[in-house]
C-alpha positions in Angstrom: 27.9 27.5 27.7 30.3 29.1 25.2 27.5 31.2 23.8 26.6 32.5 27.3 30.3 33.3 28.0 30.6 35.1 24.7 27.5 37.2 25.3 28.7 38.1 28.7 32.1 39.3 27.4 30.3 41.3 24.7 28.2 42.9 27.3 31.2 43.9 29.4 33.0 45.3 26.3 30.0 47.3 25.3 29.6 48.9 28.7 33.3 49.9 28.7 33.0 51.5 25.3 29.9 53.5 26.3 31.6 54.7 29.5 34.6 56.2 27.7 34.4 59.9 27.1 37.1 61.9 25.4 37.9 65.0 23.5 40.5 65.0 20.7 42.3 68.1 19.4 45.1 68.2 16.8 47.7 67.8 19.5 46.0 66.2 22.5 43.6 63.5 23.5 41.7 64.2 26.8 39.9 61.3 28.5 37.4 62.2 31.3 34.7 60.7 33.5 32.7 61.8 36.5 31.6 59.4 39.2 30.2 59.2 42.7 33.0 59.5 45.2 31.5 56.8 47.4 33.0 54.2 45.0 36.5 55.1 46.0 37.9 52.6 48.5 38.1 53.9 52.0 41.8 53.3 52.2 42.5 55.2 49.0 40.2 58.1 50.0 42.0 58.4 53.4 45.5 58.2 51.8 44.7 61.0 49.3 42.4 63.0 51.7 39.3 62.6 49.6 35.8 62.9 50.9 33.7 59.8 50.2 30.0 60.6 49.9 27.1 59.7 47.7 26.5 63.4 47.4 30.0 64.2 46.1 31.2 63.7 42.6 34.7 63.3 41.4 36.1 64.1 37.9 38.9 62.0 36.5 40.9 63.6 33.7 43.8 62.1 31.7 45.7 64.1 29.1 47.8 62.5 26.4 49.9 64.3 23.8 50.0 62.8 20.3 53.4 61.8 19.1 54.8 61.9 15.6 54.9 58.0 15.5 51.2 57.8 16.2 51.5 56.9 19.9 50.2 59.0 22.8 52.3 60.1 25.8 50.7 61.1 29.1 51.5 64.7 30.0 50.9 67.0 33.0 48.1 69.5 32.6 46.8 72.5 34.5 43.0 72.3 34.8 40.4 74.8 35.9 36.7 74.8 35.7 33.3 75.6 37.3 30.6 73.4 38.7 26.9 74.0 39.2 24.1 71.9 40.7 
């Protein structure tokens, strides 16, 4: 039973590690991921006026500034981009 539990936890950890996408510069670390908007809870989508659809993608971006002490601080960022099908 312990072996099965350990394997399950390893599988979960592996999936999370593979899902993480980031870009690192000398000053910033930018984490991003794209996902189908239908996974957003209906209440959350309504509150933030988001369209839920299996045909609509969402991009989640988090920007962190590297600090002198080695930590990272979340910062506001202006984003722009283009999409194509």
